[in-house]
ZAFI-197618 format. One record per residue (C-alpha): residue in one letter; z, y, x. Coordinates in Angstrom, 2 decimals, decimal comma. Layout:
N
   resn         w         v         u
      A         Z         Y         X
...
END
This chain:
677
   resn         w         v         u
      M    128,03     77,22     84,02
      A    125,99     77,60     87,47
      L    127,14     75,15     89,82
      P    127,07     76,85     93,50
      G    126,54     75,13     96,49
      R    123,86     72,77     98,08
      S    121,40     72,25     95,10
      Q    117,65     71,29     95,04
      S    116,19     71,98     91,56
      P    112,99     73,24     90,65
      D    112,41     76,62     89,25
      S    111,56     75,15     85,77
      S    114,73     72,93     85,61
      F    117,54     73,63     83,03
      L    119,91     71,78     84,98
      Y    122,00     71,92     88,03
      L    123,38     69,51     90,64
      R    126,27     69,97     93,20
      V    127,50     67,21     95,43
      S    130,30     66,78     97,92
      A    129,97     64,59    100,90
      Q    133,37     62,63    101,68
      K    133,99     59,98    104,48
      E    133,52     57,00    102,14
      A    132,10     58,39     98,96
      V    129,81     60,97     97,65
      L    130,91     63,26     94,64
      L    128,39     64,46     92,07
      R    128,39     67,29     89,67
      W    125,96     68,48     87,19
      A    125,69     70,91     84,62
      A    123,04     72,21     81,95
      A    121,90     75,75     82,22
      T    122,04     76,86     78,36
      P    124,45     75,93     75,52
      L    121,17     74,23     73,66
      V    120,25     71,97     77,00
      W    124,18     71,28     77,02
      K    124,27     70,27     73,26
      Q    121,02     67,99     73,56
      T    121,95     66,16     76,69
      N    125,45     65,19     75,69
      R    123,53     63,39     72,77
      C    120,83     61,81     75,01
      G    123,10     61,33     78,27
      F    121,61     61,47     81,78
      R    119,96     59,16     84,04
      L    121,20     59,48     87,88
      E    119,16     57,84     90,83
      R    119,83     57,54     94,13
      Y    116,93     56,87     97,02
      T    118,11     55,85    100,51
      V    115,90     57,68    102,81
      V    117,52     57,19    106,28
      R    119,11     54,41    107,70
      D    120,65     54,21    111,07
      K    118,76     57,50    112,19
      K    115,46     55,73    110,98
      I    113,30     56,98    107,87
      L    112,51     54,22    105,55
      D    108,92     53,42    104,95
      T    109,71     53,00    101,32
      P    112,93     54,74     99,82
      E    115,25     52,34     97,98
      R    115,83     53,35     94,33
      K    119,03     52,61     92,58
      I    120,42     53,55     89,35
      L    124,03     54,62     89,16
      G    126,34     53,99     85,89
      E    124,88     51,22     84,29
      G    121,61     53,09     83,40
      I    122,70     56,00     81,06
      I    125,57     58,31     81,57
      R    127,11     59,76     78,43
      P    130,29     61,30     77,51
      R    133,00     58,94     76,74
      P    133,79     57,92     73,07
      L    136,66     60,17     71,54
      E    139,00     57,19     71,71
      A    138,84     57,07     75,43
      W    140,18     60,61     75,63
      K    143,28     60,48     73,20
      D    145,70     59,33     76,17
      R    144,16     61,76     78,55
      I    144,63     64,79     75,90
      E    148,11     64,14     75,64
      E    148,73     64,97     79,40
      N    145,74     66,96     80,53
      D    144,95     70,41     78,70
      N    141,29     70,47     80,52
      A    140,57     66,93     78,76
      A    141,83     68,49     75,57
      I    139,53     71,27     75,55
      V    136,21     69,22     76,81
      A    137,37     66,70     74,08
      Q    137,40     69,44     71,62
      A    134,10     70,84     72,61
      L    132,61     67,76     72,57
      Y    133,90     66,15     69,14
      G    135,62     68,95     67,57
      E    134,60     69,80     63,89
      D    132,39     72,89     63,09
      F    134,23     76,16     61,77
      Q    134,13     76,42     58,06
      L    132,52     79,66     56,83
      T    133,40     81,01     53,41
      G    131,96     83,88     51,14
      E    128,94     84,24     49,52
      D    126,87     84,71     52,73
      S    128,14     81,14     54,00
      E    124,52     80,08     53,99
      G    122,95     82,86     55,11
      L    122,57     85,13     58,19
      A    126,36     85,11     59,26
      R    126,55     81,32     59,17
      I    123,41     81,43     61,88
      V    125,18     84,08     64,02
      N    128,44     82,32     63,83
      L    127,09     78,80     65,09
      A    125,30     80,42     67,86
      Q    128,49     81,82     69,17
      E    130,44     79,04     68,39
      L    128,26     76,69     70,28
      E    128,22     79,59     73,30
      Q    132,07     78,88     73,40
      R    132,02     75,31     73,34
      F    129,70     75,44     76,31
      T    131,19     78,17     78,38
      F    134,98     77,06     77,92
      S    134,11     72,84     78,44
      L    132,25     73,38     81,62
      Y    135,11     75,63     82,60
      A    137,58     73,19     82,25
      A    135,50     70,65     83,69
      D    135,45     72,88     87,06
      L    138,99     72,28     87,17
      D    139,22     68,48     86,71
      F    136,66     66,42     88,33
      E    138,01     63,15     86,45
      V    137,70     64,90     83,24
      A    133,99     65,98     84,36
      C    133,18     62,17     84,99
      M    134,74     61,27     81,43
      A    132,34     63,89     79,65
      G    129,56     62,56     81,68
      W    128,81     65,53     84,12
      G    130,07     63,91     87,20
      W    129,81     60,52     89,29
      R    131,75     59,27     92,34
      D    129,29     56,88     94,19
      T    131,28     54,75     96,27
      T    128,65     52,49     97,40
      V    127,68     54,86    100,29
      R    127,20     53,72    103,94
      P    127,55     55,58    106,99
      G    124,55     56,34    108,75
      E    122,68     56,37    105,53
      Y    121,05     59,69    104,12
      Y    120,31     59,63     99,98
      L    118,36     61,63     97,66
      Y    119,99     61,93     94,16
      R    118,36     62,80     91,17
      V    119,90     63,58     87,87
      I    117,41     63,53     84,52
      P    117,56     63,55     80,65
      A    117,96     60,17     79,76
      T    114,99     60,14     77,11
      Q    111,40     61,01     78,05
      A    110,93     64,05     75,84
      D    114,09     65,44     76,98
      S    113,14     65,16     80,68
      L    109,90     66,48     80,33
      R    111,15     69,51     78,59
      Y    114,35     70,35     80,84
      G    113,16     68,91     84,03
      M    115,65     67,63     86,80
      A    117,80     68,35     89,77
      S    118,27     66,96     92,89
      V    119,99     66,90     96,31
      Y    120,00     65,25     99,50
      T    123,29     64,06    101,77
      S    125,11     61,51    103,68
      P    128,52     60,56    104,13
      D    128,08     61,66    107,51
      E    127,85     65,35    106,53
      Y    131,76     65,38    105,37
      K    133,40     68,52    106,52
      P    137,08     69,54    105,70
      L    137,59     72,43    103,28
      P    138,24     75,88    104,56
      L    141,19     77,84    104,68
      P    141,59     80,54    101,85
      V    141,44     84,01    103,32
      G    142,66     87,39    103,14
      L    145,86     86,59    101,58
      A    148,03     89,88    100,89
      A    151,06     91,16     99,19
      E    152,38     94,28     97,68
      W    156,10     94,55     97,06
      G    157,35     96,54     94,19
      N    160,72     96,36     92,02
      K    161,60     92,48     91,71
      A    157,86     91,88     91,78
      A    155,11     90,75     94,19
      V    151,58     91,42     93,60
      L    149,33     88,90     95,57
      T    145,68     89,35     96,06
      W    143,17     86,96     98,32
      D    139,45     86,93     98,64
      Y    138,01     84,81     95,76
      G    134,44     85,47     96,05
      R    133,85     84,57     99,70
      L    134,86     80,82     99,02
      V    133,69     80,44     95,36
      D    131,04     77,55     96,53
      Y    133,96     75,74     97,93
      Y    137,12     76,44     95,31
      N    137,31     77,40     91,58
      S    140,89     77,67     91,04
      Y    144,11     77,79     93,46
      Y    147,72     76,41     93,69
      I    150,26     79,53     94,74
      E    153,32     78,13     96,65
      K    156,20     80,00     97,08
      S    159,28     79,64     99,69
      T    162,52     81,76    100,74
      D    162,66     80,26    104,19
      G    159,06     80,08    105,49
      V    159,04     76,15    105,78
      H    159,76     74,45    102,46
      F    157,21     75,68     99,79
      S    156,89     74,58     96,11
      R    154,09     75,34     93,70
      L    154,60     77,67     91,09
      P    154,62     76,04     87,60
      G    151,91     76,15     85,03
      R    148,04     75,75     85,62
      P    146,29     76,59     88,69
      V    145,24     80,02     88,91
      S    141,30     80,61     88,14
      S    138,83     83,11     87,56
      L    136,17     83,01     84,84
      D    134,21     85,53     86,96
      N    131,88     83,53     89,22
      G    131,27     86,55     91,28
      S    132,72     88,15     94,88
      G    135,67     89,64     93,84
      K    139,45     89,58     94,67
      M    141,97     87,06     93,16
      V    144,99     89,01     91,58
      Y    148,39     87,34     90,67
      V    151,43     88,73     89,59
      D    154,74     86,81     90,74
      S    158,64     87,91     89,87
      L    161,47     88,17     92,02
      A    164,94     87,19     91,79
      D    165,98     90,29     93,41
      N    165,03     92,67     95,86
      Y    167,22     91,37     98,91
      T    165,48     88,35     99,63
      V    162,65     87,52    101,85
      T    160,22     85,71    100,39
      Y    157,13     83,77    101,57
      Y    153,83     83,01     99,73
      R    150,71     80,71    100,67
      V    147,76     79,45     98,49
      R    145,58     76,46     98,39
      G    142,18     75,97     96,83
      I    141,20     73,27     94,75
      S    137,45     72,36     94,78
      P    135,51     71,33     91,49
      F    135,56     67,59     92,68
      G    139,33     67,95     92,14
      E    140,00     68,07     96,29
      T    143,23     70,31     97,30
      G    142,38     72,50    100,39
      P    144,50     73,38    103,04
      A    147,20     76,13    102,69
      S    146,57     79,67    103,68
      E    148,39     81,38    106,59
      A    151,77     82,91    104,43
      V    152,62     86,57    103,77
      S    156,28     87,33    103,43
      G    158,18     90,35    102,16
      K    160,76     91,54     99,71
      G    160,86     93,78     96,59
      M    162,15     97,31     96,80
      N    163,85     99,81     94,76
      V    161,68    102,08     93,00
      L    163,18    105,71     92,88
      S    162,92    106,90     89,17
      Y    164,20    110,40     89,98
      V    161,53    113,59     90,31
      P    162,26    116,92     91,59
      V    161,55    119,71     89,43
      M    160,09    123,15     91,07
      R    162,28    125,86     88,96
      R    162,04    129,09     90,93
      V    159,61    130,48     93,75
      V    159,60    134,15     94,82
      V    158,18    136,09     98,12
      N    161,12    137,84     99,19
      A    161,08    141,58    101,07
      Q    160,71    139,73    104,38
      G    157,77    137,84    103,47
      G    159,52    134,47    103,33
      V    159,11    132,34    100,14
      E    162,66    131,22     98,52
      M    162,28    128,12     96,13
      E    164,87    126,39     94,04
      W    164,34    122,95     92,40
      E    166,28    120,29     90,18
      F    167,30    116,85     91,04
      D    169,38    114,40     89,12
      E    172,72    114,24     91,25
      E    172,71    110,41     90,19
      G    169,68    110,26     92,47
      N    171,23    111,58     95,65
      D    172,45    108,40     96,76
      F    168,85    106,94     96,58
      I    167,08    109,65     98,74
      A    167,19    110,53    102,84
      G    166,74    113,95    101,61
      F    164,16    116,37    100,53
      E    160,87    117,75    102,44
      L    158,63    120,91    101,34
      L    155,21    120,16    101,10
      R    152,06    122,54    101,62
      A    148,27    122,38    101,25
      S    145,68    125,07    100,75
      V    144,08    123,72     97,74
      A    145,88    121,85     94,88
      G    144,12    118,39     95,51
      G    144,03    118,96     99,40
      D    146,34    117,34    101,92
      Y    149,96    117,84    101,87
      T    151,74    118,17    105,09
      S    155,71    118,83    105,71
      V    156,32    122,65    106,73
      S    160,23    121,76    106,71
      G    162,59    119,33    108,21
      L    164,51    116,79    106,29
      I    166,63    119,10    103,38
      P    170,03    117,47    102,75
      P    169,94    115,29     99,24
      R    172,53    117,80     97,74
      E    170,77    121,09     98,73
      R    168,36    122,40     95,80
      R    167,32    125,79     97,89
      F    165,41    125,99    100,70
      V    163,17    129,44    102,30
      W    160,13    129,00    104,31
      E    159,95    132,07    106,49
      E    156,18    131,56    107,63
      P    153,91    131,25    104,35
      E    150,34    131,68    104,75
      A    147,67    133,80    102,72
      V    147,31    130,53    100,11
      N    150,11    128,05     99,81
      Y    150,28    125,17     97,23
      L    153,76    124,16     97,74
      A    155,65    121,02     96,35
      V    159,05    119,22     96,95
      R    159,30    115,78     97,83
      A    162,31    113,42     97,10
      V    162,31    111,06    100,30
      A    163,37    107,51     98,98
      L    165,52    105,30    101,22
      E    163,44    102,40    100,03
      G    160,15    102,43     98,19
      K    157,95    105,14     97,15
      S    158,88    108,74     97,19
      T    158,54    111,31     94,40
      V    157,01    114,87     94,50
      S    157,02    117,60     92,25
      H    154,12    119,36     90,89
      P    152,84    122,19     93,29
      V    153,30    125,68     92,70
      L    150,77    128,63     93,96
      V    152,17    131,24     96,31
      Q    150,05    133,85     97,61
      P    152,05    136,70     99,46
      L    150,59    140,38     99,41
      D    148,32    140,84    102,45
      T    146,30    144,02    102,82
      V    145,88    143,85    106,73
      P    142,19    142,82    107,84
      P    141,88    140,88    110,79
      D    141,29    142,09    114,78
      V    137,61    142,95    115,32
      P    135,88    139,84    116,76
      R    134,98    139,94    120,43
      G    132,62    138,73    123,12
      L    129,77    138,32    120,82
      A    126,76    137,02    122,78
      G    123,53    134,91    122,49
      E    119,80    134,46    123,52
      V    116,45    134,13    121,99
      D    114,32    131,48    122,98
      T    110,58    131,26    122,76
      N    110,65    129,93    119,59
      G    112,60    132,69    118,07
      I    115,52    130,41    117,82
      V    118,72    132,83    118,25
      R    122,07    130,94    119,60
      L    125,00    133,10    118,80
      H    128,67    132,85    120,25
      W    131,63    134,52    120,16
      H    135,35    134,56    120,97
      P    137,75    133,14    118,31
      N    140,16    135,50    116,68
      T    143,85    134,12    116,85
      E    145,10    135,12    113,18
      G    146,82    132,32    111,36
      D    145,29    133,51    108,18
      L    141,95    133,83    109,44
      Q    139,23    132,76    106,96
      G    135,94    133,14    109,21
      Y    133,16    135,73    110,09
      F    130,45    137,47    108,37
      L    127,25    138,07    110,80
      Y    124,78    140,82    110,41
      R    121,52    141,61    111,76
      A    119,03    144,65    112,25
      E    115,53    145,04    113,35
      L    115,97    148,65    114,42
      P    118,80    150,29    116,11
      E    119,18    152,93    113,23
      E    118,68    150,24    110,61
      E    121,35    149,33    108,28
      P    122,71    145,72    109,26
      Y    122,10    143,18    106,24
      P    124,64    139,94    106,12
      L    122,92    136,53    107,49
      S    124,69    134,30    105,15
      D    126,47    134,82    101,66
      R    129,47    132,22    102,89
      V    132,05    133,12    105,54
      I    131,24    131,33    109,00
      A    134,21    128,84    109,82
      D    133,05    128,22    113,26
      T    131,98    130,72    116,23
      L    128,65    129,38    116,93
      F    125,89    130,25    114,46
      V    121,97    129,53    115,10
      D    119,65    132,52    113,77
      T    115,84    132,24    113,66
      V    113,56    135,57    114,16
      E    109,92    136,53    114,18
      V    108,98    136,71    118,03
      A    105,45    137,81    116,98
      T    105,85    141,39    115,74
      L    106,04    144,72    117,49
      N    109,80    145,11    117,55
      S    110,51    143,66    120,79
      K    114,15    143,74    120,12
      V    116,98    142,48    117,51
      Y    120,64    143,74    116,81
      Y    123,68    141,61    115,87
      Y    126,91    142,69    114,28
      L    130,33    140,48    113,75
      S    132,96    141,14    111,66
      A    136,21    138,87    110,84
      V    137,66    138,05    107,37
      D    140,78    136,68    106,38
      K    141,75    134,24    103,30
      R    142,47    137,19    101,38
      Y    139,25    138,64    102,12
      N    140,37    141,46    104,03
      Q    137,40    142,15    106,29
      S    137,51    143,91    110,04
      A    135,26    146,48    111,43
      F    131,92    145,61    112,86
      S    132,35    144,31    116,40
      E    130,03    146,00    119,27
      R    126,19    145,81    118,71
      L    124,56    143,11    120,42
      E    121,27    143,90    121,54
      L    118,94    141,15    122,32
      R    115,29    141,26    123,48
      K    112,70    138,80    122,08
      P    110,77    136,78    124,22
      D    107,27    138,60    124,98
      V    104,50    136,50    123,19
      I    102,13    139,45    122,32
      P     99,58    140,77    125,27
      P     99,63    144,20    125,85
      L     96,90    146,64    124,33
      S     94,08    146,93    126,76
      P     93,39    150,03    128,76
      L     89,93    152,00    128,01
      I     87,62    153,22    130,85
      S     87,11    156,83    130,17
      D     84,60    158,09    132,58
      Y     83,31    157,50    135,95
      R     81,32    159,29    138,93
      V     79,19    158,57    141,97
      E     80,58    160,95    144,59
      K     80,15    160,99    148,39
      A     82,88    159,12    149,25
      G     82,20    156,21    146,56
      V     82,39    155,64    142,45
      M     85,31    157,27    140,87
      V     86,34    155,12    137,76
      S     88,97    157,10    135,38
      W     90,66    154,99    132,65
      I     93,39    155,61    129,69
      P     96,45    153,61    130,07
      S     97,78    150,90    127,67
      P    100,32    152,40    125,33
      D    102,52    149,58    125,27
      E    106,12    150,41    126,81
      D    106,79    147,16    128,56
      V    103,52    147,50    130,59
      R    104,35    146,73    134,38
      W    100,85    146,85    136,00
      H     97,27    148,30    135,65
      L     94,76    146,04    137,13
      L     91,45    147,55    138,34
      Y     88,71    144,77    139,11
      R     85,37    144,68    140,32
      Q     82,39    142,31    140,55
      R     78,97    142,73    141,82
      K     76,50    142,15    138,91
      N     75,17    138,62    138,49
      A     77,11    137,56    140,94
      D     79,17    134,19    140,88
      G     83,06    133,65    141,44
      E     86,34    135,78    140,23
      P     86,23    139,67    140,16
      Q     87,60    141,18    143,06
      L     91,09    142,84    142,40
      L     90,41    146,36    143,88
      A     93,84    148,17    142,99
      R     97,17    147,45    141,25
      F     99,42    150,62    140,02
      A    102,86    150,32    138,71
      D    102,88    153,47    136,97
      T    101,02    155,01    133,94
      L    100,45    158,35    135,66
      T     97,67    157,26    138,04
      T     94,48    157,15    135,81
      S     91,67    156,94    138,40
      Y     90,51    155,37    141,72
      T     87,74    155,84    144,10
      D     85,69    152,68    145,17
      T     84,62    153,46    148,72
      A     83,65    150,01    149,65
      C     80,02    150,46    147,85
      E     76,81    149,53    148,89
      A     73,70    151,66    148,54
      G     71,08    150,03    145,85
      A     73,77    147,39    144,48
      A     75,15    147,17    140,72
      Y     78,67    146,71    140,30
      T     80,85    145,96    137,01
      Y     84,21    147,49    136,76
      S     87,36    146,32    134,39
      V     91,05    147,33    133,82
      F     93,61    145,14    132,98
      A     97,13    145,74    131,59
      E     99,91    143,36    132,71
      D    103,47    143,27    130,90
      R    106,77    142,58    132,24
      S    106,54    138,84    130,89
      G    103,26    138,28    132,85
      W    101,05    138,71    129,64
      K     97,40    140,12    130,63
      S     96,02    142,15    128,12
      A     92,18    141,35    127,43
      P     89,96    143,38    129,81
      S     88,90    147,02    128,86
      P     84,91    147,32    128,01
      V     83,06    146,78    131,29
      L     81,61    149,56    132,95
      T     78,37    148,81    135,00
      V     77,43    151,46    137,93
      V     74,18    151,20    139,74
      L     74,31    153,06    143,06
      P     71,11    154,56    144,29
      A     69,20    153,38    147,36
      S     70,07    157,06    148,94
      F     73,84    156,62    148,27
      G     75,83    157,80    151,41
      K     72,51    159,38    152,86
      E     71,34    161,75    150,32
      K     72,50    165,56    149,91
      G     73,91    166,71    146,54
      I     72,73    169,83    144,55
      G     73,82    172,63    146,85
      R     73,76    176,03    144,80
      F     74,25    176,45    140,95
      D     74,01    180,09    140,09
      A     73,20    182,08    136,69
      I     72,03    185,43    135,73
      V     73,37    187,00    132,63
      D     71,04    189,49    130,53
      K     73,91    190,68    127,82
      R     71,44    192,97    126,29
      N     69,02    190,63    125,63
      L     71,26    187,76    125,29
      L     69,99    185,37    127,87
      I     71,13    183,30    130,43
      K     68,93    182,29    133,52
      L     70,06    178,74    135,60
      Q     69,02    178,75    139,10
      W     70,02    176,16    141,59
      T     68,78    174,85    144,98
      G     69,42    171,53    147,26
      N     68,07    169,33    149,71
      L     67,56    166,28    147,50
      A     64,53    163,81    148,32
      N     62,94    161,84    145,53
      V     64,24    163,63    142,43
      R     62,55    162,34    139,55
      S     64,45    164,66    136,99
      Y     67,24    166,73    136,20
      Q     69,76    166,72    133,30
      V     71,36    169,86    132,11
      Y     74,29    169,61    129,74
      R     75,61    172,39    127,83
      S     78,63    173,29    125,38
      E     79,89    176,11    123,32
      N     83,42    177,79    123,23
      G     85,38    174,42    125,04
      Q     83,38    171,84    122,79
      P     82,41    168,57    124,52
      L     79,37    168,88    126,82
      T     76,06    167,29    125,45
      L     72,86    166,97    126,80
      W     70,68    169,91    126,52
      R     67,74    169,75    128,54
      T     66,03    167,16    131,01
      L     63,76    168,61    133,34
      P     61,26    167,49    136,00
      G     62,28    167,21    139,61
      W     60,13    170,24    140,54
      Q     61,62    172,55    138,42
      T     64,66    174,51    139,65
      E     65,21    177,18    136,81
      I     65,53    177,63    132,95
      V     66,62    180,37    130,83
      D     68,89    179,83    128,04
      E     67,94    182,07    125,15
      N     70,27    180,80    122,07
      I     73,12    182,44    122,92
      G     75,73    184,88    121,10
      V     78,21    187,48    121,52
      S     81,73    187,25    122,73
      M     80,80    183,53    123,52
      T     81,80    181,39    126,39
      Y     79,35    178,65    127,66
      S     79,55    175,59    130,05
      Y     76,57    174,03    131,83
      L     76,48    171,05    134,01
      L     73,56    170,06    135,84
      R     72,88    166,44    137,72
      A     69,82    165,37    139,44
      L     68,31    161,83    138,69
      L     66,71    159,84    141,76
      E     63,39    157,79    142,04
      G     65,76    154,91    143,32
      G     67,80    154,89    139,91
      G     70,97    156,62    141,36
      A     72,02    159,99    140,53
      S     73,48    163,03    142,47
      G     76,88    164,72    141,92
      V     77,18    167,15    139,42
      K     77,63    171,01    139,26
      K     79,19    172,86    136,89
      L     79,11    176,68    135,60
      D     81,49    178,38    133,08
      I     80,40    181,48    131,58
      D     82,52    183,89    129,55
      L     80,33    186,91    127,56
      D     83,57    188,98    127,21
      K     83,88    189,66    130,61
END
């Protein structure tokens, strides 16, 4: 037995000690921890020491030692138990455990392994039942040498008690237990808690919280009354539990009838024989139990869609019920609710006009007293091939993380099970379901990849009833994804230095959501940000002439694309233009002519102009519409050249440009020649 309470014992000790401080005494209870220690200490006995540590709130310099119990405390001899055995069952149990004869074994193995096993089991039983009985009677515990009542205590003094096996060998082997207390620590015993009662047919089931007060009480008296004032204890031994855990105590008592109000309360008994205060009383009376159960016999769906049902119920039970109720649930083990009013006790038939798609039906006999009875459930599923209405109000939005929050208006069908949601990446694509389960709510959260070339996503919704009839798709919902990808860069395709300025041409960005094309210029090697020259809101404008240029300066040009979300592309490859010192002052090439000799297959090119400081001329040539390529570079003084490498029925194009000493260039002149004409 483990004695709960305030005990101070080293981990190596095989003894437990418990104390109860009274106003004029200190009660002590100790016990061995194992059957072998119990057997050995019963032979050698215990020595109980008391040390006075504090007197009148002052710690003594030297504690005063006193031996209690005339030296050694042992079990009383067998003769001293005889008178108590006749009147006290607990004393009989302890005396039998201490002095009873051993079990006698017979058979060929009485001296072998079986004898060893049985002796061990016998010792375990003696140990367990003797300590249990001592817990129920403190005087018996004192007779067994496991308890002591110290009446020599004084108020204002604090004591340290130690219990030690009487022999030195046993004390070294089993250790000791100690506890510190004073009569000043007296506290009244608490009230039992959690008393409740359930009332049946001439019976009451009492329960109360045993575990919460297990440190105070190990058994209880049950008291009974019919007027709530005068209580008497139930006959027999106090109620106790062999389980020292934290459970509920349960006791069943019989009642004389089901009409008399009965009151119950309980009182706890401590291991020191103290009886605690009574708990709060509970009251009630027994109730008649309905023994008749309805049995469903016939359930059909009529032509109008209603459910007709019939059941059996013993006519003798009519006087014990208020009537019947029809119960319905969506699943066999679900929550059943009444779908009818109270049907008269003599009725055995009922028609339910509004069944749902799936119905588990049962009939309940409503008892006048006690618990009602219910028939076994029956499954009823009316035929249904009509799908729900097409869902409406599908809407949603996509955030920058790709989280799509969708919502729609709820359908109103009574047999609606939920919805299926579908998604497609392209308008012409077959949509696919987002879940293999029916969506019961009108909200759904989806995720999409926003960093793709598809700028939109498409959703469809359908409704489904409990018979899995599915509606047509709702109107398609088109959602634009947040734009997180910058547009592709434009490309500068050409430039010309003209009289009016520098003309820059570009190929626009191919992205559909481009809102602007932006042309920037910056003086080469200059600090600061590039200058925005122009902003174009369409893709038809693909060139611009910069008229604010300075002669002899070098400029870099770049084009950006910007989409509707404000994302700006990377710049186009930078174009660097160096303007000649004569820009805006020098004249261009005046005349560019050709003389064609078809007989000798010659073309003579001639030109004139008033350009000064011409370093060289560049002549570009192409055949039959092919791209122009540099054909000849001529010195600045030369003004003609002959092309002898021509063919019959060919077309030729020539382009002439002058390169100036200052690093600039003139405008270009172009000739197109068709030899078939």
